[in-house]
C-alpha positions in Angstrom: 2.7 93.3 5.1 5.5 91.1 5.0 6.8 89.3 1.5 8.4 86.0 1.6 10.9 85.3 -0.9 11.2 82.4 -3.2 14.4 81.3 -1.4 12.8 79.9 1.4 10.9 77.2 -0.8 14.0 75.2 -1.7 14.8 74.1 1.9 14.9 70.0 2.7 11.5 68.6 4.0 12.3 67.8 7.7 9.5 64.9 7.9 9.1 61.9 5.7 5.5 61.1 4.7 5.1 57.5 5.5 1.2 57.0 4.4 2.1 55.8 1.3 4.8 53.0 3.0 1.9 52.2 5.7 -0.8 51.4 2.5 1.8 49.4 0.7 2.5 47.2 4.1 -1.1 46.8 4.6 -2.0 45.4 0.3 1.0 42.9 1.0 -0.4 41.8 4.3 -3.4 41.2 2.6 -2.2 39.6 -0.1 -0.2 37.1 2.2 -3.3 36.5 4.4 -5.7 35.6 1.1 -3.1 33.4 -0.8 -1.5 31.5 2.4 -4.5 29.1 3.0 -4.7 28.3 -0.5 -0.8 27.2 -0.6 -1.8 24.5 2.2 -5.1 23.1 0.7 -4.0 22.1 -3.1 -3.6 18.5 -1.6 -7.0 16.4 -2.7 -8.2 14.5 0.3 -11.7 13.4 0.7 -12.1 13.6 4.6 -15.0 11.5 6.6 -18.2 13.3 6.8 -18.8 12.0 10.1 -19.6 8.9 12.4 -22.3 7.5 9.9 -22.9 3.5 10.8 -23.8 2.5 7.2 -22.7 -0.9 7.8 -25.0 -3.8 8.5 -24.7 -4.8 11.7 -21.8 -8.0 12.4 -23.1 -11.2 14.0 -20.9 -11.8 17.2 -19.9 -15.2 16.0 -17.8 -14.0 13.1 -15.7 -11.6 15.1 -12.1 -12.8 16.2 -10.1 -10.6 18.6 -6.4 -10.3 18.1 -4.6 -8.8 20.8 -1.1 -7.5 20.8 0.5 -7.0 24.6 3.1 -4.4 25.0 6.0 -6.5 25.0 5.0 -7.6 21.2 3.1 -11.1 22.2 0.1 -11.5 19.7 -2.8 -13.5 21.3 -5.5 -15.0 19.0 -9.0 -14.6 21.5 -6.8 -15.2 24.4 -4.5 -17.9 23.2 -0.7 -16.9 22.3 0.3 -17.1 18.5 3.3 -16.3 16.4 2.6 -14.0 13.1 2.6 -17.1 10.5 0.1 -19.2 12.7 -1.9 -16.2 13.2 -2.0 -16.0 9.4 -3.4 -19.8 9.2 -6.0 -19.4 11.6 -7.3 -16.0 9.9 -7.3 -17.5 6.4 -9.3 -20.6 8.4 -11.5 -18.4 9.7 -12.0 -16.5 6.8 -12.7 -19.4 4.7 -15.5 -20.8 7.5 -16.9 -17.7 8.0 -16.9 -15.4 4.9 -18.3 -12.0 6.9 -15.0 -12.5 8.8 -14.4 -9.5 11.3 -11.4 -8.8 13.4 -10.8 -6.3 16.5 -7.5 -5.9 16.9 -6.4 -4.6 20.5 -3.0 -3.1 20.5 -1.2 -1.6 23.6 -0.7 2.2 23.7 3.2 1.8 24.0 3.1 -1.0 21.1 6.2 -0.6 18.3 4.0 0.7 15.4 5.5 -1.9 13.3 4.3 -5.1 15.2 1.2 -3.3 14.6 1.5 -2.9 10.9 2.8 -7.1 10.9 -0.3 -7.6 12.1 -2.3 -5.3 9.9 -0.5 -7.5 6.9 -1.5 -10.6 8.0 -5.4 -9.8 8.0 -4.8 -8.2 4.5 -2.9 -11.6 3.4 -5.7 -13.5 5.2 -8.5 -11.2 2.9 -10.0 -9.8 5.9 -11.5 -6.4 4.9 -13.5 -6.1 8.1 -12.2 -4.9 11.2 -11.5 -2.6 14.2 -8.9 -0.8 16.0 -8.9 -0.7 20.0 -6.2 0.7 22.0 -6.0 -0.5 25.3 -5.3 1.2 28.4 -4.6 -0.2 31.6 
């Protein structure tokens, strides 16, 4: 029988045990996977519940159409108008028809500021029933 001496027990290990390092990496990965969605959903937003038509039907006589062409020209029905005239017309229309509604048809290449200008006119005319349509050629 051969006896081993105690001197050979003090040699350096040639291999590194990576199992604890992998365990730590997986734990950190799980922590990041769990906490990342929580960081982005802290903004309180109520999303619409779908396309439910709870509004009563609109009388076609109480609807006016405002179109905005690609070049920025504004049309009320099919008549070209400027923003101050549009506002006067819509205020008079709202006065005559309390249940007034407006459909805004905007060209897809339209500058967004021009659409906002028309929306401001609708707000000043106190027309709260409106629909947006995108005009594509």
